[in-house]
C-alpha beads as a LAMMPS data file, in Angstrom:
LAMMPS data file: protein, C-alpha beads

42 atoms
41 bonds

1 atom types
1 bond types

-500.0 500.0 xlo xhi
-500.0 500.0 ylo yhi
-500.0 500.0 zlo zhi

Masses

1 110.0

Atoms # bond

1 1 1 -142.854 -468.124 -222.219
2 1 1 -139.490 -469.369 -224.040
3 1 1 -140.382 -471.931 -226.752
4 1 1 -138.516 -474.688 -227.585
5 1 1 -137.323 -476.185 -231.385
6 1 1 -134.924 -478.442 -233.253
7 1 1 -132.965 -474.946 -234.295
8 1 1 -133.331 -473.812 -230.496
9 1 1 -135.053 -471.373 -227.592
10 1 1 -136.886 -468.226 -228.310
11 1 1 -137.869 -466.343 -225.129
12 1 1 -140.409 -463.764 -225.161
13 1 1 -142.986 -462.077 -222.404
14 1 1 -145.647 -459.127 -221.845
15 1 1 -146.433 -456.904 -224.875
16 1 1 -144.983 -459.376 -228.243
17 1 1 -146.472 -460.306 -231.008
18 1 1 -145.561 -464.031 -232.066
19 1 1 -145.924 -465.953 -235.036
20 1 1 -145.604 -469.462 -235.502
21 1 1 -145.184 -471.328 -238.911
22 1 1 -147.589 -474.195 -239.920
23 1 1 -145.966 -477.275 -238.860
24 1 1 -144.117 -476.150 -236.458
25 1 1 -143.195 -478.400 -233.382
26 1 1 -142.235 -476.986 -230.231
27 1 1 -141.989 -477.094 -226.727
28 1 1 -143.512 -473.992 -224.412
29 1 1 -141.719 -473.446 -221.051
30 1 1 -143.805 -470.464 -219.167
31 1 1 -142.017 -469.858 -216.014
32 1 1 -145.508 -467.776 -214.522
33 1 1 -149.259 -468.194 -215.776
34 1 1 -149.619 -465.914 -219.332
35 1 1 -153.201 -465.007 -221.357
36 1 1 -152.465 -466.416 -225.158
37 1 1 -154.663 -465.181 -227.520
38 1 1 -154.314 -466.421 -231.141
39 1 1 -156.179 -466.940 -234.249
40 1 1 -155.724 -470.257 -236.905
41 1 1 -155.115 -468.985 -240.649
42 1 1 -154.575 -471.242 -244.260

Bonds

1 1 1 2
2 1 2 3
3 1 3 4
4 1 4 5
5 1 5 6
6 1 6 7
7 1 7 8
8 1 8 9
9 1 9 10
10 1 10 11
11 1 11 12
12 1 12 13
13 1 13 14
14 1 14 15
15 1 15 16
16 1 16 17
17 1 17 18
18 1 18 19
19 1 19 20
20 1 20 21
21 1 21 22
22 1 22 23
23 1 23 24
24 1 24 25
25 1 25 26
26 1 26 27
27 1 27 28
28 1 28 29
29 1 29 30
30 1 30 31
31 1 31 32
32 1 32 33
33 1 33 34
34 1 34 35
35 1 35 36
36 1 36 37
37 1 37 38
38 1 38 39
39 1 39 40
40 1 40 41
41 1 41 42
């Protein structure tokens, strides 16, 4: 998966832990199906 933001692109894959800052606007480029697990925290 590649995440595209105003600052550029970041690619990650199986086994990676990824965190996103509150309010982030991004586009996901998904080359293959992925399973996502997520939690929202204040």
